[in-house]
One Martini backbone bead per residue (centre of mass of N, CA, C, O) as a GRO file, in nm:
protein
  117
    1MET     BB    1   9.405   9.647   8.755
    2ASN     BB    2   9.214   9.421   8.610
    3GLU     BB    3   9.210   9.092   8.716
    4THR     BB    4   9.021   8.969   8.468
    5THR     BB    5   9.230   9.109   8.266
    6ASP     BB    6   9.436   8.992   8.022
    7PRO     BB    7   9.647   9.169   7.826
    8VAL     BB    8   9.766   8.948   7.643
    9LYS     BB    9   9.502   8.811   7.558
   10ALA     BB   10   9.373   9.066   7.446
   11ALA     BB   11   9.590   9.124   7.234
   12GLN     BB   12   9.572   8.850   7.087
   13SER     BB   13   9.279   8.887   7.003
   14CYS     BB   14   9.324   9.136   6.830
   15LEU     BB   15   9.541   9.005   6.642
   16ALA     BB   16   9.328   8.771   6.549
   17GLY     BB   17   9.044   8.951   6.492
   18SER     BB   18   8.810   8.971   6.692
   19ASP     BB   19   8.897   9.268   6.789
   20PRO     BB   20   9.033   9.589   6.773
   21VAL     BB   21   8.931   9.608   7.081
   22ALA     BB   22   9.014   9.616   7.443
   23LEU     BB   23   8.891   9.625   7.758
   24LEU     BB   24   9.062   9.666   8.071
   25ARG     BB   25   8.942   9.952   8.177
   26ILE     BB   26   8.688  10.119   8.390
   27TYR     BB   27   8.543  10.450   8.472
   28GLN     BB   28   8.225  10.529   8.594
   29PHE     BB   29   8.034  10.779   8.667
   30GLU     BB   30   7.757  10.823   8.869
   31ASP     BB   31   7.776  11.149   8.857
   32ASP     BB   32   7.823  11.488   8.852
   33VAL     BB   33   7.953  11.512   9.124
   34GLU     BB   34   8.177  11.305   9.076
   35ALA     BB   35   8.285  11.433   8.804
   36HIS     BB   36   8.350  11.719   8.984
   37ASP     BB   37   8.577  11.580   9.148
   38ASP     BB   38   8.896  11.675   9.164
   39ALA     BB   39   9.028  11.460   9.345
   40LEU     BB   40   8.922  11.216   9.189
   41GLN     BB   41   9.039  11.283   8.917
   42LYS     BB   42   9.334  11.274   9.009
   43ARG     BB   43   9.338  10.982   9.119
   44LEU     BB   44   9.246  10.838   8.859
   45ARG     BB   45   9.470  10.931   8.672
   46SER     BB   46   9.696  10.806   8.841
   47ASP     BB   47   9.586  10.515   8.837
   48PHE     BB   48   9.582  10.486   8.524
   49SER     BB   49   9.881  10.538   8.486
   50GLU     BB   50   9.979  10.298   8.646
   51SER     BB   51   9.832  10.084   8.477
   52PHE     BB   52   9.962  10.145   8.210
   53PHE     BB   53  10.259  10.071   8.296
   54GLU     BB   54  10.201   9.784   8.384
   55VAL     BB   55  10.093   9.683   8.111
   56ALA     BB   56  10.332   9.766   7.935
   57ASN     BB   57  10.530   9.571   8.074
   58VAL     BB   58  10.379   9.315   8.000
   59LEU     BB   59  10.385   9.362   7.688
   60ASP     BB   60  10.690   9.367   7.664
   61GLY     BB   61  10.724   9.064   7.742
   62ALA     BB   62  10.552   8.965   7.481
   63PHE     BB   63  10.646   9.207   7.235
   64GLY     BB   64  10.843   9.398   7.340
   65PRO     BB   65  10.945   9.695   7.294
   66ARG     BB   66  10.823   9.999   7.320
   67THR     BB   67  10.648  10.282   7.190
   68GLU     BB   68  10.629  10.595   7.266
   69LEU     BB   69  10.361  10.820   7.250
   70ASP     BB   70  10.272  11.133   7.145
   71VAL     BB   71   9.982  11.291   7.259
   72GLU     BB   72  10.016  11.562   7.084
   73ASP     BB   73   9.969  11.398   6.858
   74ASP     BB   74   9.836  11.231   6.598
   75LEU     BB   75   9.639  10.933   6.682
   76GLU     BB   76   9.521  10.739   6.443
   77MET     BB   77   9.539  10.440   6.575
   78ILE     BB   78   9.349  10.578   6.797
   79PRO     BB   79   8.992  10.552   6.884
   80LEU     BB   80   9.044  10.827   7.069
   81CYS     BB   81   8.982  11.060   7.313
   82GLY     BB   82   9.195  11.181   7.558
   83VAL     BB   83   9.482  11.096   7.541
   84PHE     BB   84   9.756  11.041   7.800
   85HIS     BB   85   9.846  10.746   7.705
   86ALA     BB   86  10.093  10.584   7.480
   87ALA     BB   87  10.150  10.273   7.296
   88SER     BB   88  10.364  10.059   7.084
   89TRP     BB   89  10.359   9.770   6.861
   90ASN     BB   90  10.529   9.541   6.649
   91VAL     BB   91  10.335   9.261   6.518
   92ASP     BB   92  10.393   9.125   6.241
   93GLY     BB   93  10.294   9.419   6.105
   94THR     BB   94  10.124   9.499   6.357
   95GLY     BB   95   9.952   9.748   6.528
   96LEU     BB   96   9.993   9.785   6.867
   97PHE     BB   97   9.794   9.920   7.143
   98LEU     BB   98   9.806  10.151   7.422
   99ALA     BB   99   9.546  10.323   7.623
  100ALA     BB  100   9.478  10.628   7.792
  101ALA     BB  101   9.149  10.778   7.868
  102HIS     BB  102   8.992  11.127   7.890
  103GLU     BB  103   8.781  11.346   7.752
  104ASP     BB  104   8.581  11.404   8.003
  105ARG     BB  105   8.447  11.434   8.305
  106GLU     BB  106   8.179  11.249   8.226
  107THR     BB  107   8.363  11.046   8.117
  108PRO     BB  108   8.524  10.773   8.092
  109LEU     BB  109   8.777  10.585   8.195
  110LEU     BB  110   9.042  10.435   7.991
  111LEU     BB  111   9.172  10.099   7.910
  112ILE     BB  112   9.335  10.002   7.606
  113VAL     BB  113   9.352   9.756   7.353
  114GLY     BB  114   9.494   9.739   7.010
  115VAL     BB  115   9.445   9.771   6.658
  116GLU     BB  116   9.522   9.864   6.360
  117THR     BB  117   9.281   9.961   6.087
   0.00000   0.00000   0.00000
């Protein structure tokens, strides 16, 4: 987890209407060689998965129990492709979500929090 980004503050900012999404963590590949390193891809996905569940637990503490979302379904509330972990919370009638995504080898890995728009 990025130590400089407080997931609860980021979520509260999204809920307050500042921005519909907040980036919690990103990994941008330096070049094609790095993007096609299978071992690195596997480590990063595992690391982002761990970060996802750490942040989800923090958000559970602030907003109550999460609903795990089936990433095989159409996740209309999440404006990302390549979502591999997703969860949501209903906060006073607003859908809050957390997602980890990686669309393709060359694209960044992302961990974001946001609200349904």
